[in-house]
Legacy VTK file of the C-alpha trace (Angstrom):
# vtk DataFile Version 3.0
C-alpha trace
ASCII
DATASET POLYDATA
POINTS 553 float
16.437 -18.714 11.602
14.117 -20.961 13.599
10.348 -20.552 13.810
10.109 -18.987 17.266
12.949 -16.541 16.664
11.266 -15.515 13.408
7.923 -14.894 15.142
9.607 -13.011 17.984
11.546 -10.796 15.595
8.478 -10.037 13.492
6.479 -9.192 16.626
9.219 -6.894 17.924
9.322 -4.980 14.635
5.528 -4.686 14.629
5.491 -3.355 18.197
8.190 -0.847 17.261
5.925 0.478 14.487
3.039 0.729 16.968
5.353 2.574 19.372
6.010 5.250 16.755
2.275 5.390 16.099
1.536 5.973 19.793
4.117 8.758 19.880
2.582 10.257 16.743
-0.890 10.120 18.327
0.274 12.076 21.358
2.582 14.641 19.780
1.631 15.162 16.151
-2.091 14.588 15.660
-5.402 15.241 17.362
-6.671 11.738 16.674
-7.215 9.740 19.880
-6.648 13.071 21.694
-3.874 11.455 23.717
-5.948 8.494 24.736
-8.849 10.363 26.338
-10.994 7.922 24.440
-10.347 4.291 23.577
-7.346 3.785 21.347
-7.680 2.186 17.933
-4.439 0.253 17.430
-5.396 -0.005 13.768
-5.121 3.719 13.158
-2.189 3.987 15.563
-0.344 1.379 13.478
-0.979 3.362 10.292
0.380 6.437 12.087
3.478 4.395 12.899
3.982 3.530 9.231
3.474 7.194 8.309
6.080 8.434 10.806
8.512 5.645 9.840
8.255 6.637 6.174
8.933 10.275 7.063
11.975 9.329 9.173
13.290 7.058 6.427
12.983 9.720 3.738
14.736 12.309 5.923
17.593 10.141 7.170
18.321 8.724 3.700
19.349 12.246 2.700
22.329 12.098 5.058
23.175 8.448 5.744
22.698 4.869 4.661
20.239 2.814 6.684
22.956 0.590 8.051
22.947 -1.758 11.008
23.576 0.924 13.664
20.993 3.325 12.218
18.313 0.669 12.044
18.924 -0.823 15.495
18.593 2.650 17.013
15.376 3.224 15.058
13.827 -0.109 16.093
14.846 0.201 19.756
13.424 3.725 20.068
10.087 2.592 18.603
9.974 -0.428 20.929
10.747 1.770 23.962
7.919 4.104 22.929
5.591 1.102 22.935
6.744 -0.083 26.378
6.330 3.409 27.837
2.804 3.917 26.517
1.845 0.336 27.417
2.664 0.898 31.093
0.959 4.294 31.186
-2.177 3.289 29.238
-2.303 -0.500 29.506
-6.078 -0.927 29.538
-6.584 1.231 26.459
-3.742 -0.244 24.390
-4.496 -3.944 24.890
-7.052 -4.577 22.153
-8.764 -7.918 21.440
-9.446 -6.968 17.808
-5.749 -6.297 17.254
-4.840 -9.665 18.793
-7.341 -11.398 16.502
-5.825 -9.693 13.442
-2.316 -10.419 14.685
-2.969 -14.162 15.169
-4.637 -14.443 11.743
-1.613 -12.777 10.134
0.644 -15.756 10.923
-0.940 -17.757 8.110
-0.021 -15.034 5.596
3.397 -14.254 7.084
5.053 -17.426 5.853
5.834 -18.061 2.199
8.739 -19.292 0.088
8.308 -17.643 -3.326
7.913 -13.875 -3.629
6.422 -11.993 -6.590
8.635 -11.513 -9.650
9.352 -7.818 -9.007
10.722 -8.530 -5.544
13.883 -10.198 -6.794
13.973 -7.970 -9.867
14.177 -4.538 -8.247
12.305 -4.269 -4.923
15.024 -6.081 -2.989
17.778 -4.245 -4.856
16.230 -0.841 -4.135
15.969 -1.670 -0.440
19.533 -2.997 -0.265
20.864 0.115 -1.975
19.203 2.259 0.709
20.895 0.182 3.409
24.320 0.608 1.780
24.217 4.170 0.438
22.457 7.421 1.164
20.411 9.023 -1.610
21.993 8.559 -5.049
21.146 10.208 -8.358
20.690 8.485 -11.718
20.670 4.870 -10.525
18.227 4.081 -13.355
21.341 3.762 -15.539
21.884 0.347 -13.967
18.356 -0.741 -14.858
15.115 1.004 -15.847
13.349 -0.640 -12.893
15.116 1.720 -10.477
12.955 4.536 -11.854
10.107 3.065 -9.806
10.415 4.510 -6.335
8.070 3.681 -3.451
8.001 4.764 0.184
7.544 1.078 1.044
11.159 0.528 -0.032
12.245 3.287 2.343
10.044 1.865 5.088
11.521 -1.620 4.696
15.092 -0.321 4.591
14.697 0.624 8.278
14.450 -3.003 9.378
17.618 -4.638 8.075
19.963 -5.532 10.931
22.472 -8.272 11.721
19.559 -10.265 13.141
16.853 -9.648 10.539
18.962 -9.700 7.370
16.834 -9.248 4.239
14.065 -11.552 5.437
11.409 -9.238 6.883
10.394 -7.153 3.868
6.861 -8.539 4.037
6.474 -6.362 7.131
4.964 -3.389 5.262
2.121 -5.133 3.394
1.340 -7.453 6.319
1.290 -4.671 8.913
-1.137 -2.752 6.687
-3.386 -5.824 6.584
-3.134 -6.329 10.367
-3.922 -2.700 11.153
-6.714 -2.517 8.571
-8.285 -5.761 9.816
-8.181 -4.323 13.337
-10.068 -1.221 12.178
-12.640 -3.310 10.317
-13.267 -5.693 13.220
-13.881 -2.640 15.392
-16.306 -1.107 12.892
-18.188 -4.403 12.594
-18.231 -5.812 16.134
-18.095 -2.808 18.476
-21.824 -2.071 18.170
-24.701 -1.875 20.618
-27.550 -4.328 20.164
-29.976 -1.654 18.948
-27.530 -0.155 16.459
-29.074 0.230 12.984
-26.668 -1.300 10.473
-25.576 1.537 8.183
-23.677 1.729 4.904
-20.309 2.049 6.698
-21.025 -1.189 8.544
-21.760 -3.130 5.340
-18.827 -1.609 3.445
-16.592 -2.672 6.335
-17.761 -6.295 6.096
-17.341 -6.302 2.323
-13.873 -4.818 2.732
-12.886 -7.423 5.338
-13.897 -10.135 2.872
-12.004 -8.425 0.085
-8.564 -8.173 1.683
-8.692 -11.582 3.397
-10.052 -13.648 0.509
-9.026 -11.848 -2.684
-5.713 -10.529 -1.292
-4.964 -13.550 0.902
-1.538 -14.261 -0.609
0.910 -11.745 0.809
3.730 -12.654 -1.578
1.765 -11.079 -4.462
1.164 -7.704 -2.822
4.116 -5.639 -3.995
3.269 -1.921 -3.686
0.002 -1.830 -5.674
-2.222 -3.859 -3.373
-1.149 -2.017 -0.244
-2.152 1.257 -1.898
-5.522 -0.201 -2.964
-6.229 -1.464 0.556
-5.619 2.007 1.978
-7.780 3.602 -0.732
-10.663 1.335 0.225
-10.217 2.383 3.854
-10.159 6.038 2.782
-13.406 5.576 0.869
-15.104 4.190 3.980
-13.811 7.143 6.002
-15.233 9.547 3.394
-18.651 7.884 3.719
-18.332 8.048 7.497
-17.458 11.746 7.329
-20.434 12.547 5.092
-22.779 10.646 7.401
-21.750 12.704 10.426
-24.201 15.402 11.414
-21.263 17.623 12.350
-17.891 17.886 10.660
-15.428 15.420 12.212
-11.906 16.772 12.610
-10.567 13.300 13.498
-11.923 11.569 10.396
-10.741 14.292 8.029
-7.281 14.131 9.571
-7.215 10.372 9.035
-8.154 10.823 5.377
-5.276 13.274 4.839
-2.712 10.995 6.499
-3.807 7.814 4.721
-4.014 9.532 1.330
-0.437 10.726 1.766
0.683 7.138 2.346
-1.231 5.940 -0.733
0.505 8.449 -2.998
3.920 7.744 -1.484
3.474 3.981 -1.959
2.688 4.412 -5.642
2.839 7.935 -7.085
0.471 6.790 -9.851
-2.361 6.963 -7.290
-2.106 10.736 -7.207
-4.963 10.461 -9.740
-7.160 9.300 -6.877
-6.666 12.656 -5.182
-9.852 13.692 -6.948
-11.616 12.073 -3.982
-9.598 14.125 -1.495
-10.264 17.307 -3.485
-14.001 16.593 -3.446
-14.007 16.105 0.323
-11.972 19.283 0.837
-14.349 21.479 -1.183
-17.348 19.955 0.516
-16.243 21.546 3.792
-13.735 24.268 2.858
-13.076 26.910 0.209
-9.844 27.833 -1.553
-9.608 31.068 0.401
-9.736 29.016 3.620
-6.605 27.009 2.774
-4.296 28.745 5.268
-6.956 28.452 7.922
-7.196 24.784 6.975
-3.438 24.343 7.434
-3.665 25.952 10.846
-6.518 23.681 11.842
-4.869 20.546 10.418
-1.197 21.061 11.244
-0.474 17.422 10.314
-0.869 18.587 6.702
2.614 20.111 6.919
4.054 16.652 7.593
1.991 15.222 4.730
3.294 17.882 2.356
6.826 17.186 3.580
6.470 13.499 2.721
5.134 14.374 -0.741
8.039 16.788 -1.315
10.562 14.175 -0.159
8.908 11.601 -2.412
9.208 14.000 -5.364
12.828 14.697 -4.442
13.634 10.982 -4.496
11.775 10.586 -7.802
13.914 13.351 -9.279
17.033 11.650 -7.935
16.216 8.278 -9.480
14.679 9.310 -12.820
14.848 13.091 -13.243
11.032 13.256 -13.119
8.686 14.672 -10.500
6.410 11.682 -11.017
7.702 8.815 -13.127
6.594 7.944 -15.835
4.538 11.136 -16.394
6.544 12.711 -19.204
5.262 16.237 -18.523
6.916 16.082 -15.107
10.355 15.127 -16.458
13.289 17.519 -16.871
15.410 17.211 -19.990
18.333 19.267 -18.655
19.142 16.991 -15.703
22.305 15.223 -16.836
21.542 12.163 -14.692
17.889 11.979 -15.820
16.264 9.234 -17.831
15.255 11.592 -20.660
11.813 12.436 -22.001
12.093 10.173 -25.055
12.957 7.204 -22.874
10.101 8.053 -20.503
7.641 8.181 -23.421
8.898 4.799 -24.611
8.609 3.339 -21.104
5.096 4.731 -20.664
3.995 3.155 -23.945
5.464 -0.170 -22.834
3.592 -0.080 -19.509
0.382 0.742 -21.368
1.041 -2.055 -23.858
1.571 -4.529 -21.025
-1.586 -3.493 -19.160
-3.638 -3.795 -22.366
-2.489 -7.397 -22.907
-0.238 -6.424 -25.800
2.805 -7.944 -24.160
3.640 -10.727 -21.747
6.739 -12.779 -20.884
5.879 -14.971 -23.887
4.846 -12.563 -26.665
4.688 -8.967 -27.899
2.206 -7.716 -30.510
3.335 -6.075 -33.717
2.620 -2.406 -34.471
2.658 -1.561 -30.795
1.759 2.130 -31.134
-1.226 1.331 -33.337
-2.309 -1.416 -30.939
-2.604 0.853 -27.883
-4.250 3.695 -29.832
-7.966 4.327 -29.350
-9.708 1.005 -28.565
-7.797 -1.224 -31.000
-6.567 -3.295 -28.078
-9.993 -4.267 -26.725
-10.575 -7.541 -28.681
-7.176 -8.948 -27.746
-7.556 -7.704 -24.144
-10.900 -9.495 -23.881
-9.425 -12.768 -25.130
-6.182 -12.712 -23.177
-7.051 -10.834 -20.003
-10.765 -10.429 -19.397
-11.705 -14.071 -20.074
-9.036 -15.166 -17.689
-7.942 -13.086 -14.737
-10.741 -10.495 -14.849
-13.437 -13.121 -15.269
-12.249 -15.055 -12.217
-12.254 -11.887 -10.117
-15.758 -10.857 -11.230
-17.146 -14.326 -10.554
-15.625 -14.171 -7.085
-17.244 -10.798 -6.402
-20.627 -12.010 -7.669
-20.354 -15.040 -5.389
-19.734 -12.725 -2.411
-22.814 -10.679 -3.332
-24.878 -13.879 -3.616
-23.743 -15.128 -0.186
-24.644 -11.761 1.320
-28.059 -11.762 -0.318
-28.866 -15.232 1.005
-27.348 -14.794 4.470
-28.982 -11.432 5.211
-32.211 -12.289 3.338
-32.021 -9.014 1.452
-35.165 -7.484 0.009
-34.232 -5.594 -3.129
-36.109 -2.393 -2.473
-35.523 0.742 -4.487
-32.451 2.774 -3.600
-33.146 5.521 -1.078
-31.014 8.142 0.656
-28.381 7.956 -2.074
-28.169 11.685 -2.924
-25.376 12.456 -0.466
-23.227 9.649 -1.913
-23.854 10.296 -5.607
-20.703 12.374 -6.159
-18.517 9.748 -4.487
-19.979 7.141 -6.805
-19.425 9.381 -9.844
-15.786 9.766 -8.800
-15.453 5.975 -8.766
-16.953 5.797 -12.277
-14.597 8.514 -13.545
-11.587 6.694 -12.097
-12.831 3.425 -13.611
-13.146 5.057 -17.045
-9.601 6.417 -16.760
-8.397 2.980 -15.621
-10.067 1.174 -18.516
-8.824 3.596 -21.156
-5.199 3.848 -20.031
-4.171 0.822 -17.937
-6.906 -1.841 -17.675
-5.056 -4.304 -15.448
-6.419 -5.189 -12.020
-3.146 -4.412 -10.285
-3.315 -0.775 -11.418
-6.370 0.040 -9.309
-8.885 -2.252 -10.984
-9.471 -4.467 -7.953
-10.667 -1.763 -5.616
-12.565 0.325 -8.198
-14.584 -2.570 -9.606
-15.288 -4.008 -6.168
-16.447 -0.664 -4.755
-18.681 0.053 -7.743
-20.375 -3.340 -7.401
-20.799 -3.514 -3.626
-21.710 0.118 -2.846
-25.312 -0.055 -4.202
-25.960 -3.321 -2.334
-24.544 -1.793 0.859
-26.942 1.127 0.513
-29.909 -1.188 -0.144
-29.053 -3.167 2.985
-28.625 0.025 5.035
-32.109 1.181 3.952
-33.663 -1.949 5.465
-32.804 -0.778 9.002
-31.537 -4.090 10.320
-30.251 -3.949 13.895
-26.982 -5.398 15.111
-28.758 -7.770 17.499
-31.259 -8.860 14.848
-28.535 -9.774 12.361
-25.836 -10.947 14.779
-26.093 -14.580 13.602
-25.756 -13.541 9.948
-22.771 -11.358 10.821
-21.076 -14.232 12.647
-21.696 -16.576 9.705
-20.085 -14.108 7.273
-17.076 -13.542 9.530
-16.583 -17.274 10.161
-16.799 -18.034 6.430
-14.227 -15.290 5.716
-11.787 -16.517 8.353
-12.178 -20.171 7.315
-11.587 -19.393 3.620
-8.576 -17.207 4.493
-7.128 -19.977 6.650
-7.868 -22.745 4.137
-6.338 -20.882 1.177
-3.157 -20.069 3.078
-2.785 -23.567 4.530
-3.335 -25.040 1.075
-0.728 -22.619 -0.297
1.790 -23.640 2.358
1.206 -27.331 1.576
1.797 -26.654 -2.128
4.973 -24.688 -1.391
6.174 -27.588 0.721
5.480 -30.045 -2.102
7.072 -27.872 -4.807
9.930 -26.159 -2.950
10.204 -28.384 0.176
9.441 -25.251 2.195
9.055 -26.082 5.880
8.122 -23.024 7.938
9.065 -24.723 11.215
12.598 -25.526 10.077
13.342 -22.412 8.027
10.464 -19.893 7.909
12.119 -17.205 5.759
11.262 -16.609 2.117
13.663 -17.581 -0.646
16.301 -15.168 -1.938
18.086 -16.369 -5.043
21.845 -16.109 -4.938
21.872 -14.190 -8.199
19.252 -11.647 -7.139
19.570 -8.403 -9.029
21.725 -5.742 -7.436
23.652 -2.958 -9.060
26.825 -4.469 -7.714
26.582 -7.928 -9.271
24.468 -7.448 -12.395
26.768 -4.859 -13.939
29.739 -5.026 -11.677
31.966 -2.935 -13.923
29.486 -0.070 -13.711
29.310 0.122 -9.941
31.512 2.621 -8.150
32.503 2.614 -4.537
31.251 5.919 -3.083
34.770 6.744 -1.896
36.109 6.311 -5.429
33.305 8.155 -7.207
35.629 10.943 -8.421
37.963 8.559 -10.233
37.742 9.033 -13.993
37.722 6.131 -16.399
36.727 6.893 -19.988
36.351 3.182 -20.745
33.311 2.905 -18.520
29.836 3.276 -20.038
28.372 4.625 -16.788
30.484 7.096 -14.839
30.036 8.768 -11.486
30.512 12.298 -10.232
30.325 13.378 -6.603
28.554 16.700 -6.053
28.046 18.080 -2.524
28.662 14.604 -1.133
26.088 12.852 -3.371
26.816 10.338 -6.132
25.507 11.218 -9.599
25.571 8.433 -12.209
25.353 9.266 -15.905
26.336 7.953 -19.302
29.909 8.642 -20.368
LINES 1 554
553 0 1 2 3 4 5 6 7 8 9 10 11 12 13 14 15 16 17 18 19 20 21 22 23 24 25 26 27 28 29 30 31 32 33 34 35 36 37 38 39 40 41 42 43 44 45 46 47 48 49 50 51 52 53 54 55 56 57 58 59 60 61 62 63 64 65 66 67 68 69 70 71 72 73 74 75 76 77 78 79 80 81 82 83 84 85 86 87 88 89 90 91 92 93 94 95 96 97 98 99 100 101 102 103 104 105 106 107 108 109 110 111 112 113 114 115 116 117 118 119 120 121 122 123 124 125 126 127 128 129 130 131 132 133 134 135 136 137 138 139 140 141 142 143 144 145 146 147 148 149 150 151 152 153 154 155 156 157 158 159 160 161 162 163 164 165 166 167 168 169 170 171 172 173 174 175 176 177 178 179 180 181 182 183 184 185 186 187 188 189 190 191 192 193 194 195 196 197 198 199 200 201 202 203 204 205 206 207 208 209 210 211 212 213 214 215 216 217 218 219 220 221 222 223 224 225 226 227 228 229 230 231 232 233 234 235 236 237 238 239 240 241 242 243 244 245 246 247 248 249 250 251 252 253 254 255 256 257 258 259 260 261 262 263 264 265 266 267 268 269 270 271 272 273 274 275 276 277 278 279 280 281 282 283 284 285 286 287 288 289 290 291 292 293 294 295 296 297 298 299 300 301 302 303 304 305 306 307 308 309 310 311 312 313 314 315 316 317 318 319 320 321 322 323 324 325 326 327 328 329 330 331 332 333 334 335 336 337 338 339 340 341 342 343 344 345 346 347 348 349 350 351 352 353 354 355 356 357 358 359 360 361 362 363 364 365 366 367 368 369 370 371 372 373 374 375 376 377 378 379 380 381 382 383 384 385 386 387 388 389 390 391 392 393 394 395 396 397 398 399 400 401 402 403 404 405 406 407 408 409 410 411 412 413 414 415 416 417 418 419 420 421 422 423 424 425 426 427 428 429 430 431 432 433 434 435 436 437 438 439 440 441 442 443 444 445 446 447 448 449 450 451 452 453 454 455 456 457 458 459 460 461 462 463 464 465 466 467 468 469 470 471 472 473 474 475 476 477 478 479 480 481 482 483 484 485 486 487 488 489 490 491 492 493 494 495 496 497 498 499 500 501 502 503 504 505 506 507 508 509 510 511 512 513 514 515 516 517 518 519 520 521 522 523 524 525 526 527 528 529 530 531 532 533 534 535 536 537 538 539 540 541 542 543 544 545 546 547 548 549 550 551 552
C-alpha cells in the first residue's frame, strides 16, 4: 500500500467514525442538542467510537465481521458524515480538529507493534472477522481470556482494501478526539477569561498524552483507558465548578466511563469516581428518575451487559480475572483454580517478580504483604518509574518558570477534596495489588502531582490575555517535543528495520503471528464441522443453538 492510499484510507475510516458520532449526537443524546450550539468534533468522535462498539458487540452475536459486513458499516458511517457536513458545514469544520488530525500523522506510522499485538490482540480481532461469538476459545491460549471492546471496534474495519493494517485506528482516534477537546478548552477563551483549574488540567493533560504517550505502538488497551479516565476527571471538575447542574457534562461522563470499562474491565474499580458524582446530585431512590432523564444510560448498560456476555463466552467469568465472578459449572469455562493461578501470575509480574528473563522463587510468599517492595524498588522503581517521575517533575518545573508561579497557600480546595481522596484511594489500591504504570499508574500519579499545582495557579487569577505568551510557549514546546520524538523514532525504525513510510507505510505483521488456526492447527475446528466427534483431540467442539463451544475432551 502506498503512502497516499494509506492516508486516504485512514482518513475515510476516521470520517466514518465521526459520521456515526454525528448521528449519535442527533438521535441518541442531548449533547450538542442537534447542533444548536457549536459542535465539538472531539466529543462527537468519542460518540462515534461508543456507537461503533455497541454495533460491533451486537452484530458479533449473529455474524462474523467479514468483508461485506464491514464495507456496509464503513459506507453508512461515511454517508452520515457527508449528510451532516452538507447540512451543518460551518459548525462541523473545526480548526482544532484539523490541528489534531495533522499532528496525528507523526504517530500513525510505525513498523514494530507492542508484544501483545502479535501475541493475542491481532488474533482476537481476526477471529471476530472470521467467526461470530464463540465460547471457550481460551482453550487455545490463556491470552484469549482478555477481552476488550477495542478488539470489537477494530474488527469492523477489516476489508479487502484495509487488510489487517489499520488496527492503530482506535488508540489514535482517541488521541485525535481528545487533543481536539483539549485545544478547545485551552484556546477558545476570551481575553478577560480567568484561567481556572480546568484550564490548567487541560494543558497538563495535553502535555501528558503527547509527550509521555507519544509512541502509539505501545498503547494497547491500557493507555487508551487511562487517557479517557483523565478526560473524565476533568469533566468531573468542570461539573463541580458549574453553578447549576449540567446535564450535558454528566451525560458525557456516563458515556466515556462506559467506554473505559469496556476497553479494560479492570477499570471498573475507577467507578468509585462515577458513584461519587452520582450521589453528589442524586439519591438511590431517584435512580429511575435518573434513567428517564439520562436515557443514554440504557445504551451504556447494554454495552456493559454485552461486555459481560463476551467475557463469559471467552473465560466463563463476568469479569476476568476476578475469581469471585467466575462460574465453576460452565463446561467451557477456564475454572476458578486456573483463574486464581492466572491472577497470582499477573500480580507477580506487576510487582517485578517475573519478567521475560527471570521468575522469583516462592512466588506466593513474594507477593504476600509487602515482601515484594525491595525487589520492586530495585527492578522497577529505579528504572521505569524513576524516569516517569523525573519527566513529570520536569513538566512541573517548566510550568513554574514559564507562568512565574507564586506558591501561595491552597485556597478554594474544599469542593475538590473528595475527588482528590478518590485518587489517593485508587493509588493505594494500585500500589498494593498491581504497581505497574500500565495498570493505571500513569494517570493516577500524574493527576495526584499536577492537581495541587493547577489549583495554586487557578487561585492566582491569571487572565487568558495576560498569559497568552506563556500558553503559546507551552503549546509550542509540547508540539515540538511530540514531533521530534516521533521523527527520531521513525529514523531509528528506518535504521533498524529499513522501514520507509513513503514506500510501505503499514506496520509489520510476522508471518507466524499467533492465531488459533496455525498455532494449534489440530485443535481448530471449521464451524461447519463442529459436531464431528474425534476422541483423539485434546480440545473438542460442540455446537449449541448455532454457537461453537470449545472444551477439553
